[in-house]
C-alpha positions as CSV (number, residue, x, y, z in Angstrom):
1,X,-10.2,7.1,-11.9
2,X,-8.0,3.8,-12.0
3,X,-7.5,1.6,-9.6
4,X,-4.7,-1.0,-9.3
5,X,-5.8,-4.2,-7.7
6,X,-2.9,-6.2,-6.1
7,X,-3.8,-10.6,-6.8
8,X,-3.6,-12.5,-3.4
9,X,-2.9,-16.1,-5.3
10,X,-0.9,-19.7,-4.5
11,X,0.9,-19.2,-8.2
12,X,-2.0,-21.6,-8.7
13,X,-5.1,-20.6,-8.3
14,X,-6.9,-17.2,-7.8
15,X,-7.6,-16.7,-3.4
16,X,-11.0,-16.0,-3.1
17,X,-10.4,-12.6,-0.9
18,X,-9.3,-10.6,-4.3
19,X,-12.4,-10.8,-5.1
20,X,-13.7,-9.2,-2.6
21,X,-11.1,-6.3,-3.0
22,X,-11.8,-6.3,-6.7
23,X,-15.8,-5.6,-5.6
24,X,-14.7,-2.7,-3.2
25,X,-12.4,-1.0,-6.3
26,X,-15.1,-1.2,-8.3
27,X,-17.2,1.0,-5.8
28,X,-14.1,3.4,-5.9
29,X,-15.4,4.3,-10.0
30,X,-13.4,3.9,-13.3
31,X,-11.1,1.3,-14.1
32,X,-10.4,-1.9,-12.5
33,X,-7.0,-3.0,-13.6
34,X,-5.4,-6.7,-11.4
35,X,-1.4,-7.4,-10.5
36,X,-1.0,-10.7,-10.5
37,X,3.0,-11.2,-9.6
38,X,4.3,-14.6,-8.9
39,X,6.0,-17.4,-10.8
40,X,4.6,-19.9,-13.0
41,X,1.4,-18.0,-12.2
42,X,-0.2,-17.7,-15.8
43,X,-3.4,-19.6,-14.8
44,X,-4.0,-16.8,-12.2
45,X,-3.5,-14.0,-14.6
46,X,-6.3,-16.4,-16.7
47,X,-8.6,-16.4,-14.0
48,X,-8.3,-12.8,-13.1
49,X,-8.7,-11.9,-16.4
50,X,-12.4,-13.6,-16.6
51,X,-13.2,-11.6,-13.0
52,X,-16.3,-9.7,-14.0
53,X,-15.4,-6.1,-13.6
54,X,-11.5,-6.2,-14.4
55,X,-10.9,-3.9,-17.2
56,X,-6.9,-5.0,-17.7
57,X,-4.7,-7.5,-16.0
58,X,-0.8,-7.0,-15.3
59,X,0.8,-10.3,-15.0
60,X,4.4,-9.9,-13.7
61,X,6.0,-13.6,-13.8
62,X,9.4,-14.0,-12.1
63,X,11.0,-16.0,-9.6
64,X,11.6,-13.1,-7.6
65,X,7.7,-12.6,-7.0
66,X,6.6,-16.3,-6.5
67,X,7.0,-15.8,-2.9
68,X,5.1,-12.5,-2.7
69,X,8.2,-10.7,-0.9
70,X,6.8,-7.8,0.3
71,X,10.8,-6.3,-0.6
72,X,10.7,-7.6,-4.5
73,X,7.1,-7.1,-4.9
74,X,6.6,-3.6,-3.5
75,X,9.0,-2.1,-5.9
76,X,7.3,-3.3,-8.6
77,X,3.9,-2.0,-7.5
78,X,5.6,1.7,-6.9
79,X,6.8,1.7,-10.3
80,X,3.5,0.8,-11.5
81,X,1.7,3.6,-9.4
82,X,2.0,6.3,-11.7
83,X,-0.7,5.3,-14.0
84,X,-3.1,4.9,-11.0
85,X,-4.9,6.6,-8.9
86,X,-5.5,4.3,-5.8
87,X,-3.6,0.5,-5.2
88,X,-6.4,-1.7,-3.5
89,X,-5.0,-5.2,-1.8
90,X,-7.6,-7.4,0.4
91,X,-6.4,-7.7,4.3
92,X,-4.8,-10.9,3.7
93,X,-1.0,-11.8,4.7
94,X,0.1,-11.1,1.7
95,X,-1.6,-7.7,1.3
96,X,-0.9,-6.0,4.9
97,X,2.5,-7.3,4.4
98,X,3.1,-5.2,1.3
99,X,1.0,-2.4,1.3
100,X,2.6,-0.4,4.1
101,X,6.2,-0.6,2.5
102,X,4.8,0.5,-0.9
103,X,2.8,3.2,1.4
104,X,5.8,4.1,3.0
105,X,7.5,4.4,0.1
106,X,4.9,7.1,-1.7
107,X,4.8,8.7,1.4
108,X,0.7,7.8,1.5
109,X,-1.1,7.4,4.6
110,X,-2.6,3.9,4.0
111,X,-6.3,3.2,5.1
112,X,-6.8,-0.2,6.6
113,X,-9.4,-2.9,6.3
114,X,-12.3,-1.1,4.9
115,X,-15.4,-2.3,5.0
116,X,-17.4,-0.2,2.9
117,X,-16.6,2.5,0.3
118,X,-19.4,6.0,0.8
119,X,-20.3,8.6,-2.1
120,X,-18.6,11.2,-0.5
121,X,-15.5,9.6,-1.1
122,X,-15.0,7.9,2.6
123,X,-14.2,4.8,3.7
124,X,-15.8,2.7,6.7
125,X,-13.0,0.5,9.0
126,X,-13.6,-1.6,12.5
127,X,-12.0,0.0,15.1
128,X,-12.3,-0.5,18.9
129,X,-11.5,-4.7,18.4
130,X,-15.0,-4.4,15.8
131,X,-17.3,-2.2,18.6
132,X,-16.8,1.1,17.0
133,X,-16.6,1.7,12.8
134,X,-14.7,4.9,11.8
135,X,-15.4,7.2,8.9
136,X,-12.1,7.8,7.6
137,X,-10.9,10.4,4.3
138,X,-7.9,11.1,2.9
139,X,-6.2,14.0,1.4
140,X,-3.9,12.3,-0.3
141,X,-3.3,12.5,-4.3
142,X,-3.4,8.4,-4.5
143,X,-5.0,5.7,-2.3
144,X,-3.9,2.7,-0.7
145,X,-6.1,0.6,0.9
146,X,-6.8,-2.9,2.5
147,X,-10.3,-4.5,2.4
148,X,-11.7,-6.5,4.7
149,X,-13.1,-9.4,2.7
150,X,-16.1,-9.7,5.1
151,X,-17.2,-6.4,4.3
152,X,-18.2,-7.0,0.3
153,X,-19.2,-9.4,-1.4
154,X,-17.0,-11.5,-4.3
155,X,-17.0,-10.1,-7.7
156,X,-18.5,-12.9,-10.4
157,X,-15.9,-14.9,-11.5
158,X,-16.9,-15.4,-15.0
159,X,-18.3,-12.3,-17.1
160,X,-15.0,-10.5,-17.9
161,X,-12.8,-10.9,-20.7
162,X,-9.8,-8.0,-19.8
163,X,-6.8,-8.3,-21.6
164,X,-3.8,-10.0,-20.5
165,X,-0.1,-7.7,-20.3
166,X,3.5,-8.6,-19.0
167,X,5.3,-5.9,-16.7
168,X,8.2,-6.1,-15.3
169,X,10.1,-4.9,-12.1
170,X,13.5,-4.8,-10.5
171,X,13.0,-8.3,-9.7
172,X,15.3,-9.6,-6.5
173,X,15.8,-6.7,-4.5
174,X,18.7,-9.1,-2.2
175,X,17.0,-7.5,1.1
176,X,15.6,-10.9,2.2
177,X,15.2,-14.2,0.6
178,X,12.2,-17.1,1.1
179,X,13.5,-20.0,3.7
180,X,10.6,-22.4,3.9
181,X,7.3,-22.5,4.7
182,X,5.3,-25.0,7.0
183,X,1.6,-24.8,5.4
184,X,-1.4,-27.0,7.5
185,X,-3.0,-29.4,4.8
186,X,-6.6,-30.4,5.8
187,X,-9.4,-31.8,3.6
188,X,-11.6,-29.5,4.9
189,X,-12.7,-26.2,3.9
190,X,-9.6,-23.2,4.8
191,X,-11.6,-21.5,7.3
192,X,-11.6,-17.9,5.6
193,X,-13.8,-19.2,2.7
194,X,-15.7,-21.5,4.5
195,X,-19.7,-20.9,4.6
196,X,-20.2,-23.1,7.9
197,X,-17.3,-22.9,10.6
198,X,-17.8,-25.0,13.7
199,X,-15.5,-23.4,16.6
200,X,-14.5,-24.3,19.8
201,X,-13.2,-22.7,22.7
202,X,-11.6,-23.2,26.2
203,X,-14.4,-25.4,27.5
204,X,-13.5,-28.2,25.5
205,X,-10.6,-29.0,27.8
206,X,-8.6,-30.2,25.7
207,X,-7.3,-31.5,22.2
208,X,-8.2,-34.8,22.6
209,X,-12.2,-33.2,23.4
210,X,-12.0,-31.0,19.5
211,X,-11.9,-34.4,18.0
212,X,-13.8,-36.0,20.6
213,X,-17.0,-33.5,19.8
214,X,-16.1,-30.8,17.5
215,X,-14.5,-32.6,14.5
216,X,-17.9,-35.4,14.7
217,X,-19.9,-32.5,14.0
218,X,-17.8,-30.4,11.3
219,X,-17.4,-34.0,9.4
220,X,-22.0,-33.9,9.6
221,X,-21.8,-30.2,8.3
222,X,-18.9,-30.0,5.7
223,X,-17.4,-27.6,7.6
224,X,-14.1,-26.3,8.4
225,X,-13.1,-25.6,12.0
226,X,-12.1,-22.6,14.0
227,X,-11.5,-21.8,17.8
228,X,-11.2,-18.9,20.0
229,X,-7.7,-17.5,21.3
230,X,-7.8,-19.3,24.9
231,X,-8.3,-22.9,23.1
232,X,-5.0,-21.9,20.8
233,X,-3.4,-20.6,23.8
234,X,-4.1,-23.3,25.6
235,X,-2.4,-26.0,23.1
236,X,-5.9,-28.1,22.1
237,X,-5.4,-26.8,18.3
238,X,-2.8,-25.2,16.0
239,X,-3.0,-21.5,15.1
240,X,-4.0,-21.7,11.9
241,X,-7.5,-22.1,13.7
242,X,-7.7,-18.9,15.9
243,X,-10.9,-17.0,14.7
244,X,-10.8,-13.0,16.3
245,X,-8.7,-10.1,15.8
246,X,-5.8,-11.3,16.5
247,X,-6.5,-14.7,14.1
248,X,-8.6,-14.7,11.2
249,X,-11.6,-13.0,10.3
250,X,-14.4,-14.7,9.1
251,X,-18.2,-14.1,7.7
252,X,-19.8,-17.9,7.4
253,X,-23.0,-18.5,5.9
254,X,-23.2,-20.5,9.7
255,X,-20.7,-20.1,12.2
256,X,-21.5,-22.4,15.2
257,X,-19.7,-20.7,19.2
258,X,-19.7,-24.4,21.2
259,X,-18.0,-23.5,24.2
260,X,-16.8,-20.1,23.8
261,X,-17.7,-16.9,25.6
262,X,-17.5,-14.3,23.6
263,X,-14.9,-12.4,24.4
264,X,-14.5,-8.8,22.4
265,X,-11.6,-10.1,20.3
266,X,-13.5,-13.3,19.0
267,X,-16.6,-11.7,18.3
268,X,-14.5,-9.3,16.5
269,X,-13.3,-12.1,13.9
270,X,-16.9,-13.6,13.2
271,X,-19.5,-11.8,14.6
272,X,-20.7,-10.6,10.8
273,X,-21.2,-14.0,9.9
274,X,-24.5,-14.6,8.5
275,X,-26.5,-16.7,11.0
276,X,-24.2,-17.1,14.7
277,X,-25.6,-20.5,16.6
278,X,-23.9,-20.9,20.9
279,X,-23.7,-23.1,22.6
280,X,-22.9,-22.2,26.0
281,X,-23.8,-23.7,30.0
282,X,-23.3,-20.3,31.2
283,X,-27.0,-18.1,30.4
284,X,-24.7,-14.5,31.0
285,X,-22.3,-15.5,28.1
286,X,-21.5,-12.6,25.9
287,X,-21.6,-14.9,23.0
288,X,-25.4,-14.9,23.3
289,X,-25.8,-11.0,23.3
290,X,-24.6,-11.7,19.2
291,X,-26.1,-15.3,18.6
292,X,-29.2,-15.7,16.4
293,X,-29.7,-19.0,18.3
294,X,-28.6,-20.0,21.4
295,X,-28.6,-22.9,23.4
296,X,-27.5,-23.2,27.0
297,X,-26.2,-26.5,27.8
298,X,-23.3,-28.6,28.4
299,X,-21.4,-28.8,25.3
300,X,-20.8,-32.8,26.2
301,X,-24.1,-33.4,26.4
302,X,-25.6,-31.3,23.8
303,X,-23.1,-31.4,20.9
304,X,-23.0,-35.3,20.3
305,X,-27.3,-35.6,20.9
306,X,-26.9,-32.7,17.7
307,X,-24.3,-34.5,16.1
308,X,-26.5,-37.8,16.1
309,X,-29.8,-35.9,14.5
310,X,-27.6,-34.6,11.3
């Protein structure tokens, strides 16, 4: 079996979720090739070639692929799939945008957000907001799979010596065009790759309280800041802070949930964290059911004290 992995990147750096997808692809058996489709993305292709376990890198350097528009990238992939048994991509915004289009064009049923590859050729994936795990198998001759990055270890970024081969595709399909991107910039770690996350919930009551209580603790820990959907919907913090089923799926070394009750939607996005610490004044809050350490206390007293002692 030969597997093609679609790299997630920004034309400058290889996205960390791609490393998890490569690990998943290696579990399928056989060779693993990586497709880097972008514009001015030679550095990404070179980085992919160094990843342990990658046998070859296909580099499509074209302005049409610079913004990863599904209408342009999907035909490129479709044209390459004759030589591959499976297509794998991380379940990021880019992967979840492109792969369903490839699957539909090839009349293949996609297997989404897998968290395990089993020896019998089946896959595990979460369902019902992560409250159940479905084991699925496909009879399609070729497989199209997205990978939940938190389910697999990241492949080593050194140790590989793959060749880089230039490829081309149809280019601009004319069906869509890139207009603009509004990207939030922060000096803090990116939420999905941070090793420590401090998240706040509706109990914070305002954006000012996020700044007053959550930010100083995050700064002390060098952590990213997250939030529950309730806090985002209330306008306390931007959408890109949201952790949960309809937000970002994270699995840091340490996740600190402050004033978060632990709704199913939120738990689905963070319960794979290595260590979960919860602070909530409601001792019956569902968050305590998944927490490794729980503190029943008023966050307005506990958080400043915790911050002062760090």
